[in-house]
C-alpha positions in Angstrom: 60.8 75.9 70.7 62.4 76.7 74.1 65.6 78.6 73.6 64.9 79.6 70.0 64.6 83.1 68.5 60.9 82.2 67.9 60.4 81.6 71.6 62.1 84.9 72.5 59.8 86.7 70.1 56.8 85.0 71.6 57.9 86.1 75.1 58.3 89.7 73.8 54.8 89.6 72.2 53.3 88.3 75.4 55.0 90.9 77.5 53.8 93.7 75.3 50.2 92.4 75.3 50.2 91.8 79.1 52.5 94.6 80.3 50.1 95.2 83.2 51.0 91.8 84.8 53.9 90.8 87.0 56.5 89.8 84.4 59.5 88.8 86.6 61.0 85.6 85.3 62.3 82.5 86.9 65.9 81.4 86.3 66.3 79.9 82.8 67.1 76.5 84.3 63.4 76.2 85.3 62.0 77.2 81.9 62.3 73.6 80.7 59.9 72.6 83.5 57.3 75.1 82.3 58.1 77.8 84.9 58.8 80.9 82.9 57.3 83.6 85.1 57.5 83.7 88.9 53.8 84.6 89.3 51.6 81.5 88.8 48.8 83.4 87.1 51.1 85.1 84.7 52.8 81.8 84.0 49.4 80.1 83.3 48.4 83.0 81.0 51.7 82.6 79.1 51.1 78.9 78.6 47.6 79.7 77.2 49.2 82.3 74.9 51.8 79.8 73.8 49.1 77.2 73.0 47.1 79.7 71.0 50.2 80.6 69.0 50.8 76.9 68.3 47.2 76.4 67.2 47.6 79.4 64.9 50.7 78.0 63.4 49.0 74.6 62.8 46.0 76.3 61.2 48.3 78.3 58.9 50.1 75.1 57.8 46.8 73.5 57.0 45.7 76.6 55.0 42.7 77.1 57.3 43.0 80.9 56.9 42.4 80.9 53.1 
């Protein structure tokens, strides 16, 4: 998902939801290693946000919301 429009939209959603955090990003070369944000706590929260998004997509595919 990294580098896709979906990933960019997820980043925007995260930054809107957590605008009160430090949101300065690492260089894109480090994103593939899981380092999106310079602040470790912010980065960990984004990883959790991303996992929650993935669980939601899986649940949607399995029609668990119906």
